[in-house]
C-alpha positions as CSV (number, residue, x, y, z in Angstrom):
1,M,123.5,109.8,87.7
2,G,123.6,111.3,91.1
3,V,120.4,109.9,92.4
4,A,120.8,111.2,96.4
5,E,119.1,108.8,99.1
6,G,115.3,109.4,99.3
7,A,115.5,111.3,96.0
8,S,112.6,110.0,93.1
9,V,113.3,108.1,90.7
10,A,110.3,108.4,87.5
11,L,109.4,105.2,85.5
12,L,107.3,105.7,82.3
13,M,107.5,101.8,81.1
14,R,105.0,99.2,80.2
15,N,105.4,96.0,81.7
16,E,109.4,94.5,80.7
17,P,112.2,93.0,82.0
18,A,113.8,96.2,82.6
19,F,111.3,97.7,84.6
20,V,112.1,95.4,87.2
21,E,115.3,95.9,86.7
22,A,114.3,99.5,86.8
23,L,112.6,98.8,90.1
24,T,116.0,97.1,92.3
25,T,117.8,99.7,90.9
26,I,115.5,102.0,92.6
27,R,115.8,100.3,96.2
28,C,118.9,99.9,96.0
29,L,119.4,103.8,96.1
30,H,116.4,104.0,98.6
31,A,115.7,106.0,96.5
32,F,111.5,106.8,95.8
33,R,109.4,105.0,92.8
34,V,106.7,106.8,90.9
35,L,105.2,104.8,88.7
36,I,103.1,106.6,86.0
37,P,101.0,105.6,84.1
38,W,101.7,105.6,80.1
39,H,98.2,105.8,78.5
40,L,98.1,109.5,79.5
41,A,98.2,112.3,77.6
42,P,101.7,114.1,76.8
43,D,100.2,117.8,79.2
44,E,98.8,115.9,81.9
45,I,102.4,113.4,82.2
46,G,104.3,116.8,82.1
47,R,102.4,117.2,85.2
48,I,102.8,115.1,86.9
49,L,106.3,115.5,86.4
50,N,106.7,118.9,87.2
51,R,104.9,118.0,90.6
52,V,107.0,115.1,91.5
53,R,110.1,117.0,89.9
54,P,112.1,113.5,90.3
55,S,115.8,113.5,89.7
56,V,115.5,111.0,86.5
57,L,113.3,109.4,84.2
58,I,113.7,106.1,83.3
59,V,111.6,105.6,79.8
60,H,111.1,103.1,76.9
61,A,111.9,105.2,73.1
62,D,108.2,104.9,71.8
63,L,106.6,107.0,75.1
64,L,109.4,109.8,74.8
65,S,108.9,110.8,71.9
66,P,104.9,112.3,72.5
67,L,107.5,114.9,75.5
68,V,110.2,115.5,73.7
69,P,108.5,118.6,72.8
70,L,107.7,119.5,77.0
71,L,111.2,119.1,78.3
72,E,112.3,122.6,77.7
73,E,108.9,123.4,80.6
74,L,109.4,120.0,82.5
75,P,112.0,120.3,86.0
76,A,115.6,119.6,85.2
77,M,116.7,115.6,85.5
78,A,118.4,112.8,83.8
79,I,116.3,110.9,81.2
80,A,117.7,106.8,80.8
81,V,116.0,105.4,77.7
82,V,114.8,101.7,77.6
83,E,114.9,100.2,73.8
84,P,110.8,98.3,73.5
85,H,111.6,94.4,73.8
86,A,111.2,92.7,71.2
87,E,107.6,91.0,73.2
88,L,106.6,94.7,73.8
89,I,107.1,96.0,69.8
90,R,104.8,92.3,69.1
91,V,102.5,93.4,71.5
92,Y,101.8,97.0,70.7
93,D,102.8,96.8,66.9
94,L,105.5,99.3,67.8
95,R,107.1,100.9,64.6
96,P,110.5,101.9,64.6
97,G,112.1,104.3,62.6
98,C,108.9,106.7,62.9
99,E,110.4,108.7,66.1
100,P,111.3,112.6,65.8
101,A,115.1,113.5,66.8
102,R,116.2,112.2,70.1
103,P,117.2,115.6,72.7
104,A,120.5,115.2,73.3
105,G,122.1,113.8,76.3
106,L,120.0,110.9,76.8
107,H,121.5,108.3,78.5
108,R,120.7,104.3,77.2
109,W,120.1,102.4,79.8
110,P,122.1,99.2,79.1
111,D,124.3,101.3,79.6
112,L,123.9,102.4,82.8
113,V,123.0,99.0,84.1
114,E,126.1,97.9,83.3
115,T,127.7,100.7,84.4
116,A,126.0,100.5,88.4
117,S,126.9,96.3,87.8
118,G,128.1,95.7,91.4
119,N,128.5,98.8,93.3
120,L,124.9,99.4,94.3
121,P,124.3,99.1,98.1
122,I,123.3,95.7,99.0
123,P,120.6,94.8,100.3
124,P,118.2,97.2,99.3
125,G,116.7,99.1,101.5
126,P,112.5,99.3,102.2
127,P,110.2,100.1,98.8
128,Q,109.4,103.6,99.4
129,A,106.6,105.1,97.1
130,I,105.1,108.7,95.9
131,S,102.1,107.4,94.4
132,L,99.5,108.7,92.2
133,T,95.8,108.1,91.9
134,S,94.6,106.3,88.3
135,G,92.3,109.3,87.7
136,S,88.9,107.8,87.0
137,T,87.9,110.4,88.6
138,G,89.6,113.4,87.5
139,K,93.6,114.0,87.4
140,P,95.1,111.5,88.8
141,K,96.0,112.5,92.6
142,V,100.5,112.7,94.0
143,I,99.7,111.4,97.2
144,R,103.1,111.6,99.1
145,W,103.8,108.8,101.9
146,Q,106.1,111.0,105.1
147,Q,107.5,107.5,106.0
148,H,107.8,103.7,105.2
149,W,105.1,101.7,106.2
150,E,103.4,98.4,104.9
151,Q,100.2,96.4,105.6
152,R,100.5,93.7,107.0
153,R,97.9,91.0,105.9
154,A,95.4,90.8,108.5
155,S,94.4,87.7,110.7
156,S,91.6,86.7,108.9
157,T,93.0,86.8,105.2
158,D,95.8,84.2,105.8
159,Q,94.2,81.2,104.9
160,R,94.8,82.8,101.6
161,P,97.7,80.0,99.4
162,L,101.2,80.8,99.8
163,I,102.0,82.9,96.7
164,K,104.3,80.5,94.5
165,T,104.2,81.2,90.5
166,S,102.1,85.0,90.6
167,I,101.3,86.0,86.9
168,V,101.3,89.8,85.9
169,T,98.9,91.0,83.7
170,A,97.3,95.0,84.2
171,P,100.2,97.6,83.9
172,L,102.3,97.5,87.1
173,F,101.9,101.0,87.2
174,Y,98.6,100.4,89.5
175,G,98.8,100.1,92.6
176,A,96.5,97.1,93.0
177,Q,98.9,95.5,90.6
178,Y,101.8,96.3,91.9
179,G,100.8,95.6,95.2
180,G,100.2,91.6,93.7
181,F,104.0,92.0,92.2
182,S,105.1,93.3,95.1
183,Q,104.0,90.4,97.9
184,A,104.9,87.7,94.9
185,W,108.7,89.3,95.0
186,R,108.6,89.6,99.0
187,L,108.0,85.9,98.7
188,R,110.3,85.0,95.9
189,A,108.1,83.7,93.4
190,D,108.4,83.0,90.7
191,I,106.4,85.6,88.1
192,V,105.6,85.4,84.4
193,L,105.9,89.6,83.7
194,E,103.0,89.7,80.1
195,P,103.5,92.7,78.7
196,K,98.9,92.9,78.6
197,F,96.4,91.5,79.4
198,D,94.8,88.9,76.4
199,A,92.4,86.1,77.8
200,E,93.8,83.1,76.1
201,S,97.5,84.2,76.5
202,F,96.3,83.5,80.2
203,L,94.9,80.4,79.7
204,A,98.2,79.4,78.1
205,A,100.8,80.9,80.6
206,V,98.7,79.6,83.8
207,E,99.4,76.0,81.9
208,R,102.4,76.0,80.7
209,Y,104.1,78.0,83.7
210,H,102.0,76.3,86.8
211,V,101.0,80.2,87.6
212,N,98.9,79.6,91.1
213,H,98.0,83.4,91.6
214,A,96.5,86.5,90.1
215,Y,95.7,89.4,90.2
216,L,92.9,90.9,87.7
217,V,90.3,93.5,87.2
218,P,86.3,92.1,86.3
219,P,86.8,93.8,82.9
220,M,89.1,90.6,82.6
221,F,87.0,87.9,83.5
222,V,84.6,89.4,81.0
223,R,87.4,89.0,78.7
224,L,87.4,85.2,79.7
225,L,83.8,84.2,79.9
226,R,83.2,85.4,76.3
227,L,85.9,82.9,74.9
228,T,84.1,79.5,73.6
229,Q,83.8,76.2,75.9
230,R,85.9,74.9,73.1
231,V,88.8,77.4,74.3
232,R,88.7,77.3,77.9
233,E,88.8,73.6,77.9
234,R,91.8,73.9,76.1
235,Y,94.1,74.7,78.8
236,D,94.6,73.0,82.7
237,L,94.1,75.4,85.3
238,S,94.6,73.3,88.1
239,S,97.8,74.7,89.4
240,L,95.6,78.7,89.6
241,N,94.0,78.8,93.4
242,Y,94.1,82.3,94.1
243,V,93.0,85.3,92.2
244,L,92.4,88.1,93.4
245,H,90.2,91.1,92.4
246,S,89.8,94.7,93.1
247,G,89.7,98.1,91.1
248,A,86.2,97.9,90.1
249,S,83.2,96.5,91.2
250,C,82.2,93.1,89.4
251,P,78.3,92.3,88.3
252,A,77.2,89.2,90.4
253,N,76.4,87.3,87.5
254,I,80.1,88.0,85.9
255,K,81.7,87.0,89.5
256,R,79.2,83.6,89.8
257,A,80.5,82.8,86.6
258,M,83.8,82.7,87.3
259,I,83.6,80.8,90.1
260,D,81.4,78.3,88.8
261,W,84.6,77.8,86.0
262,W,87.5,78.9,88.3
263,G,86.2,77.0,91.5
264,P,86.1,78.9,94.7
265,I,89.5,80.4,94.6
266,L,88.6,84.5,94.0
267,W,89.2,86.8,97.0
268,E,88.2,90.0,96.5
269,A,89.7,93.4,98.2
270,Y,88.3,97.1,98.4
271,G,90.1,100.3,99.3
272,C,91.3,103.4,98.4
273,S,94.9,105.1,97.9
274,E,95.0,106.6,100.7
275,T,94.0,104.2,103.2
276,H,95.0,100.4,100.9
277,T,92.9,97.6,101.3
278,L,90.2,98.0,103.4
279,A,88.5,94.7,103.2
280,V,89.0,91.9,101.6
281,C,86.4,88.8,100.9
282,S,86.7,84.9,100.1
283,S,84.6,83.3,97.4
284,S,82.6,81.6,100.3
285,E,82.4,84.6,102.2
286,W,80.9,86.4,99.0
287,L,79.0,83.3,98.6
288,E,76.7,83.4,101.2
289,R,76.3,87.3,100.9
290,P,76.5,88.2,96.8
291,G,77.8,91.8,95.9
292,T,79.9,92.2,99.8
293,V,83.9,93.1,99.5
294,G,83.8,91.9,103.2
295,Q,84.0,92.6,107.4
296,P,86.6,95.5,107.7
297,M,90.4,95.2,108.5
298,K,89.8,98.3,110.6
299,A,87.5,100.9,111.7
300,L,85.2,101.9,109.2
301,A,82.2,103.7,109.7
302,I,78.9,105.2,107.3
303,L,78.2,108.9,107.8
304,N,75.1,111.0,106.1
305,D,74.7,113.8,104.5
306,C,74.6,115.4,107.8
307,G,77.4,114.0,109.1
308,Q,75.4,111.1,111.3
309,V,76.6,107.5,111.6
310,Q,74.1,105.7,109.7
311,P,72.6,101.5,110.8
312,A,73.1,98.6,108.9
313,G,71.3,98.3,105.7
314,E,71.5,102.7,105.1
315,I,73.4,104.2,102.9
316,G,75.8,106.5,103.1
317,Q,79.5,107.6,102.8
318,I,82.0,105.3,104.0
319,W,84.5,106.5,106.0
320,A,88.5,104.8,107.0
321,S,90.3,104.3,109.6
322,I,93.8,106.2,109.0
323,S,94.9,105.1,112.6
324,N,98.3,103.6,112.8
325,M,99.0,104.7,109.0
326,P,102.1,107.1,107.9
327,R,100.4,110.9,107.8
328,I,100.0,111.5,103.8
329,A,100.4,114.5,101.6
330,T,98.5,114.7,98.7
331,D,99.3,116.7,96.3
332,H,100.9,118.7,99.1
333,H,97.6,118.4,101.0
334,T,96.5,116.4,103.4
335,P,94.1,114.7,103.3
336,A,91.0,115.7,105.8
337,A,90.7,114.0,108.7
338,R,87.9,113.9,111.4
339,R,87.5,112.1,114.5
340,I,84.1,109.8,114.4
341,G,83.9,108.2,117.8
342,E,87.6,107.7,119.0
343,T,89.2,107.1,115.5
344,E,91.2,109.2,113.2
345,M,89.0,109.0,110.0
346,I,88.7,110.1,106.4
347,A,86.2,110.0,103.8
348,T,87.0,107.0,100.9
349,G,84.8,108.8,98.3
350,D,82.8,106.1,97.6
351,M,79.3,105.4,99.5
352,G,78.3,102.1,100.9
353,Y,76.8,99.7,103.9
354,L,77.2,97.7,106.6
355,D,74.6,94.5,107.2
356,D,73.8,93.6,110.3
357,N,76.7,91.4,110.3
358,D,79.4,93.8,109.6
359,Y,79.5,93.1,106.3
360,L,80.4,95.9,103.5
361,F,78.8,96.4,100.5
362,V,79.9,99.3,97.6
363,C,77.7,101.0,95.8
364,G,79.5,102.8,93.8
365,R,81.6,106.9,94.5
366,A,79.8,109.7,95.8
367,D,80.6,111.8,92.7
368,D,79.0,109.0,90.1
369,L,75.4,109.4,92.2
370,I,73.2,110.4,89.1
371,N,69.7,112.6,90.2
372,T,67.2,112.5,88.0
373,G,64.4,114.2,88.7
374,R,64.3,113.9,92.4
375,V,65.3,110.0,92.6
376,K,69.3,108.9,93.5
377,V,70.7,106.4,91.5
378,Y,73.2,104.5,90.9
379,P,75.4,103.7,88.1
380,A,77.0,100.2,89.5
381,E,73.6,99.2,90.1
382,I,72.6,99.8,86.0
383,E,76.2,98.4,84.7
384,N,75.5,95.4,86.2
385,A,72.5,94.8,85.0
386,I,73.3,96.3,81.2
387,L,76.8,93.9,81.6
388,Q,74.4,90.9,81.8
389,H,73.3,91.5,78.3
390,P,75.0,88.7,75.9
391,Q,76.0,91.0,73.4
392,V,77.9,93.4,75.5
393,T,81.3,93.2,76.9
394,D,81.6,96.4,79.0
395,C,79.9,99.5,80.1
396,V,79.8,103.1,81.7
397,V,77.2,104.5,82.9
398,F,76.1,107.9,83.5
399,G,74.1,111.3,84.1
400,V,73.2,113.5,81.2
401,P,72.5,117.5,81.4
402,D,69.0,117.5,81.5
403,E,66.4,120.7,81.5
404,E,64.0,118.7,83.1
405,F,65.0,116.1,85.7
406,G,68.4,118.3,86.1
407,Q,70.4,114.2,84.6
408,V,68.8,111.5,82.8
409,I,71.2,108.7,82.8
410,G,73.2,107.7,79.7
411,A,75.6,104.7,78.8
412,R,78.4,104.2,76.6
413,L,79.1,100.8,75.5
414,Q,80.8,98.0,73.8
415,V,79.2,95.5,71.7
416,C,79.7,91.6,69.8
417,D,78.6,92.2,66.6
418,P,75.4,95.0,67.7
419,K,72.5,93.6,65.6
420,P,70.3,96.2,64.2
421,D,68.0,96.3,66.6
422,F,70.1,96.0,70.2
423,E,69.3,99.5,71.4
424,S,65.5,98.2,71.6
425,D,66.6,94.8,72.6
426,L,69.2,95.7,75.8
427,C,65.7,98.1,76.8
428,R,63.3,95.1,76.7
429,F,65.9,93.3,79.1
430,L,66.9,96.7,81.4
431,R,62.8,96.5,82.0
432,A,62.9,92.7,83.3
433,R,65.5,93.7,85.7
434,V,65.9,97.2,86.9
435,S,63.0,100.8,87.3
436,E,61.6,102.4,84.0
437,H,63.4,104.7,85.1
438,K,66.9,103.6,85.7
439,I,67.0,101.9,81.9
440,P,69.4,104.4,80.0
441,V,67.5,107.2,77.9
442,V,70.7,108.5,75.6
443,M,73.5,105.3,74.9
444,Q,76.4,105.1,72.6
445,V,78.2,102.3,70.8
446,S,82.0,103.5,71.5
447,G,84.6,101.4,68.7
448,V,86.9,102.5,71.1
449,P,88.1,100.4,74.9
450,L,86.2,102.5,77.1
451,R,89.2,101.2,79.9
452,S,92.2,101.7,80.2
453,E,93.8,98.5,80.3
454,A,94.4,98.7,84.2
455,G,90.2,98.3,83.9
456,K,90.0,102.1,85.3
457,F,87.8,104.7,83.3
458,N,86.9,108.5,83.7
459,R,83.3,108.6,83.7
460,R,83.8,112.7,83.4
461,E,85.4,112.3,79.7
462,L,82.9,109.5,78.7
463,A,79.6,111.1,79.6
464,M,81.5,114.3,77.4
465,E,82.6,112.7,74.7
466,L,78.9,111.4,74.1
467,L,77.7,114.8,74.5
468,T,79.5,115.7,72.0
469,S,79.8,113.2,69.6
470,R,77.5,113.9,66.5
471,D,75.5,110.6,66.3
472,P,73.9,110.2,70.5
473,L,71.3,107.5,70.4
474,T,68.4,108.5,72.2
475,V,66.2,105.9,72.8
């Protein structure tokens, strides 16, 4: 297919064995992988392909269908089609025979594998990537690393157990899940590849395959904790000794409940696409300082709106060192950096603070801050309180435009078996946990998931959907 060294190959695939075949092939060709989130709208995928301009697109047949009308507008590239694995067809209820006619000139992935077998360079080269952000704060950004770089484990995290058998449950296009998968791959650990996350299926797989390592996101914890005690006790989880989570803030009551159930095997990682991991926190550290994401692995600074360094305990924007990291370009623009003291840093986009012992606490995204009547409110605090309600399975809080206060607090909720008086009951519940001005004024119960399978959501899009809905509830 004419993939030159240094070219890029895009993957638009769900979790299945062919995905791993494709990743191995890309490394053997010394090409750059581009993992595209398959839940994006066709126009968004088209924009990414136009920006990245891959030599090859490897795509599941059902995911190609919505792109067919756009192919004339996309850059010239070879397309390799993968027929979905039988397990994918079952789990996602894919119905063959409903797809539009495919354009001519497509390649079948099995034919390419057979042709290339024995002809690929061995050993594979180091992994190289053009990364995409999750798009949780807008359109996904394209991040081009100017050279190969692999983050080493910090000495403070060496106490983490060795990965022997790892399970993949989140989509592999998601950077943190791919990182966990890649680490297990490098260690030659056994890998259990699940097409998607299901709470009881996860427990069954841990028992069946003696899994000791997993990467999960907080919404998965919520689903696991919603299982009945009888279901939880049905499975032997004694092999599980290393669970890493990141991607979203985890409410304290949820994390404490998981530690009570599984023991102190949870590790939390904090970072961003441009800097990779910035801090790692063990269960014991978190129990001593609930809410922390750990001590920074590299230089950090907390700055106020005037660019001055904040003292311990004061909230400000989190800036992180990019020393000893390769240069990057985000959509062809190098992120703005500034020298703070002797260190070159960039803003992570998050707000937080350091305590007296240099443990980092993250309060939320700077862009998510709600200004209501001149009072600043962080959505994460309210979300953590709402998620303590026994009927709430997920929630997202955001600012809603208001003529009098500038913004008021809105929320979209996923609720298990809501009762007729659910909203008033939730308000009473929240009054015991947060100040009156932090209780949402506008709420809506959603019948569809608020997050992607990677645990991500776009706060602005959810707010717009509530504003344009016919049935928001004003409390």
